[in-house]
N, C-alpha and C positions, 0 to 999 in steps of 0.2 A: 715756407708754406704753413698756413694755419692748420691746427689739429682738425678743425671742422672740415676744411677743404680736403685734407689728406684722407680723412675717413670717408668722405663722400666719394672721392675719386676711386678709392679702393673698392667701393660698392658698385659704382656706376660705369667705370671705364670698360669699354668693349675690348674684346681680344683682337679686333681688327687693327692691323698695323700699317696698312697701305690704303691709299685713296682718301677721299674726304671723310671727315668725322661723321659718325652716325648721327641721326636725329637725336637719339637719346644722349649721347655724349655732348652734342652741341647745346642741348637744352640744359643739362645739369652743370656743365663746366663753363661754357662760354656765355650763354645768355644771362646768367645770374650775376655776371661780373663785367659790367660795361662802362666802368668809370663814372664820371660825373653826369648828372642829368642835365639835359639841355632842351629847352622848349622849341628850339629851332630845328631839332631833329624830327623830320616829318615821317620818315620811314627808317627804322633802325634795323639791326641784324635780325634775320629770321631764316630758318632752314628753308632752302629752295627758292629764296628771293635773291635775284642777281645783283641788286644795287641797294645802297642806302641813299636816302634823299634828305637834303638839308635846305632850309630857307636861308638864303644869303643876302636878301634884300626884300623890300616890299614887293610881292608879286613875282619874285624870281627864285627859282629852285635850282639846286645842283644835285645831279645824280653821280655817285662815286662807286667804283668797284675796284677790288684789289685781287691780284693773282700772282702766282710765281712767274718769273721770266723763264719760259720753257724753250730752250734752244737745243736742237739736235744738229751738231755739225755735219753729220752724214747726209743731211738733206741739202747741203749747200747753204752758204750764208744767206742768200737772198730768200730762199724758201723758208729757212728756219726763222729768220727775222720776221717775215711776213706773218707766219703762224703765231709767233710770240705776241705780236701787236694785236692780231685779230682775236686772240683769246680774250684779251682785255676789252678791246673795242666792241666785241659782240655783246658782252654783258652790259656794258654802259649803254649801248644803243637800244637794248630792250626797254629802257625807260621811255623811249619815244622822243627824247630830247636830243638836240644836235650835239655831236661830239666836239669837244674843245681842247682839253689839256691832258697831259700825261706827265707823271713823275716816274723816274726809272732808277732802280738800285741794281747795279750789276756787281755780283760777287763771283768773280771768274776764277777758273783754275789757273795756277801759275804757268801752265804749259801753253796758254794761248799767246801767240806772238802779236807784236804791234800791228803787223800787216793783217793778220786775221781779225783782230779787234777792229781795225779800220774798216774792213770789208763788212763785218757784222753790223757795225754802227751805221755805216752808209746805207745798208739795206733797211735797218730799223728806221732811220730818218726818212728814207724815201717812202716807206709804207705809211708812216704817220702823216707825211706831207700829202700823200694821195687821199687820205681820209679827212684832211683838214684838222689834224690834231697837232697842237704845238707842245713840244717837250719843254717844261718850265723849270724843272729841278731834278736832282737825283744824286747818285753817288756811283763811282766806278773804281774798282780795285781788284787785285789778284790776291787770293788767300789760300793757304794750305787747307785742305779738307773740303774745298769747294769742287764740285764736279758736275759735268753735264748730266741731265738736261736742266736741272733746277739751279739756275745761276743768279738768283736774286729775286726781286719782287718789283711790282709796279702798280701804280694806281692810275686809272683812266677816269676822266670827268666829263660830264655833259651838262649843258646849261640851257635853261629856257623858262618859259612861264610856269609859275607854281601851280596852275590849274590845267597843265597840259602834259603831265607825265603819267605813265602807267607802271605798275609793278604786278608781279604774280598774286598779289593780295586783292586784286580788283575784279576777278572773274565773278559773274553773277548768274544765278539760275536763269535758264533760257538761252544763255550764250551758246553759240556753236563752238566746237573745238576744232582747230585746224593745225595741221603739221606741214612743214615744208621739206622738200627734198627726200624725206624718208628716213628710215632707221639706220643706225650704225655707220653713218658717213665717216666720222673720224676714225673709228676702229678699222674700217676697210682701207682708208687712205694711208694710215700710218703703217699698217702691215705691209702694204704694197711698196711704200717709199723706203721702208727699213729692211725688208727681207724679200726683195723682188725675185731673186733666183730660186730660193726655197719655195716661195709661193707659186712661181711659175711651174715648178715641177709637179705641183699638186693640182693646179686649176688651169694652167695654160697661159701662154704669154699674152694673148688677147684680153683675157680676163684681168690679168695684172695691169695691163696698159689702161684698161677702163677704170680699174680701182685706183691707180695712181693719179688719174685725171681728176679724181674727186678731191685731191689735196686742196685745190683752190676754191672748193666749195665749203671748206671748214670755217665758215663765218656766217653770222646772221645779220651782219651790218646791212647788206643790200635789202633784205626783206623788211628790216626795221625802218629803213628810210622810206620804203614803199608804204608801210603802215602809217608813218607820220603824215605822208601826203594824202593817204586814203581817209584818215580821220581817226581820232582816238577818243576813248571814253564813250559818251553817248553817241558820238558821231560814227563809231565803227569798232575799232579794236580796243577791247577793255583790259587786256593783259597780254604780256609777252614773256616767254621764258626760253632760255637756251638749253636744249636737252643734252647736257654733258654727262657726268658720271651717273650711272643708273639708266642711261639711255632714254628712249621715248617713254617707256613704262614708268620709270622712276620720275621723269619730268612731269608726266601727267598727274601722278599722285601728289607731287610737290605743289603744283598749282592748286589742286583741290584743297590740300591741307592749309596752304598759305591763305587762301580765300575763305576757309571754313565753309566749304560747300560740298555737295555731292558731285559725282561725275559718272557718266555712262559712256563707255568707249566700245566701238566695234573694232575688234582686233584685226579683222580681215581687211579693213579699210586703211590700215597703217601701211604706207608704201614701203616696199623693200626692193631696191634695184637688183637686177640679175647678178651684177658683179658683187654686190654686197652679200646676197644670199650664198653665192658660190664660195666667197672667201670665208664667211662665218661658218658655213657648213664644214669646210675643210679644216678650219682651226678648231672647231668643236664648241662654239659659243652661240648663245642666243642673240640674234641681232637686235631684238626689241629691248633688251636690257643692257646693251653694250654702249659705251661712251660715244656720243654723237654730236660733238661740236659742229655747228652748221645746220642743225635741225631746229627750226623755230617752232615752238608751241605757242599758238595764239588763240585767244578767245575773242569772239566777235558778236556784237549785238544781233538779236534775232532779225532775220530778214536781209542781212547784209553779208552773210558768209560767202555765198556764191559770187557776189560782186567782188569781194576781196580776193577770192581764189582767181577770178578772171583778171583782176588787176595785177596780181603776182605773175600769172601766166604771160601777160603782156610784157613783163620785164624779164621773161625767160626763167622764172623761178617756179618749179613744180610745187603744187600744194594740193591737199585733199582735206575735206571735212570728214572727221573720223568719230565724232561724237558730240555730246552736249553737256553743259553744266546743269545740274539739277539741284533741288533742295537737299540740304544736309541729311534730312531724315529719309531720303530716298537711297542713300548709300553711295558707295564708290565701287563701281562694278565694271568689268570688262566682259564682253560677249565674245566667246570663242567657239566657232562651229555650232552656234545655236545655244551654247551653254553659258549661263550667266554666272560669273565667278567674282569673288572679291578682288578689287584692284589693290595689290600689295606691293610694297617697295622691294626691289630685288636684292637689297643689301649691297655687299661688295661687288662692284662692277667686274664682270668676268674678263674684261679686257686686260686688267692688271696682271692676273695670274698667267694668262696665255702669252701676253707680250713679254713678261719677265722670263718665262720658260724658253721662249724662242731666243731672247737675248742671251740667256745663259748658254744655250746650245752654240750660239755664234761665238761667244767668248771662249768656249771650250774647244773651238775648232771643229765642231760637228760638221761633217761634209754636207749635211742637208741644209745648213744655214745659208750657204751661198754668199757669205760675206768675207 
């Protein structure tokens, strides 16, 4: 490591040790060191932007995204593989381009049996096939030091016309801001799937059942496909972003920062499902800032927002208009109970601390854990 880099890192590194890198760390360490320059990179790395986009031929663009392969055996191989694929497919689909390919690197614990690996990979294959994704390359191995749930990494690719993709950098003043499904979808579903007994003791079995049913909602692929059919850019949807770490509030700010615009959000219009509210209240975390894979943030040209909401509703996807994009000099604000406040990033997602604490209780044999 160079002396310059070492000195810079000692000054800039955050004390945060879990979750995604902070915007400051990303800016000072990652974005300043991106290898060779290439004129065919149309959209490079940027905090809060789900995909990179490259020109692969005249008039043809490819959107790429990378994530850990996140597998939790306790969910069952079918569910675990489905979620692992959709984490990647969701980000790639926010480009508005059709999903095409995936590369997969599996660095697995030595304890996994051939039978379990077969079951996992069969489910992985089936999910990709259902989405029209071909797996084109990868690596598979068992290694000491590897452990669930982070067991490798993968890249998902989408391909289409170079003038037909969108990214979170493309929101424009006047656009309406829409969210689908509501806040904390992922937080709620993962707590219900991982700690059903302990959660039921606090919120009741019916609430846990409803929360667990959100598991299959942890994807934005369906609404991204709807957006592509509805129309992109000047025809309708100008940007899409998956509200993952930092939740809806973090995602909204990321869109505004990526597009270098202002934003005005009505906090009360952000949907929160009853089971989400109950689970988050019991855990003691804010649903609006908690991880929410499956919640799409979209911006839509003026005059077409309600039509997009109606189109989503016709496909069984709940959505709401919660604000608008404004000029940068108008600021980034959220209106809460009539008070206008700055829209700020929540920092470390509260999900990680809460989930880690419950997992530690389960590992220690705490009778509340129910595992």
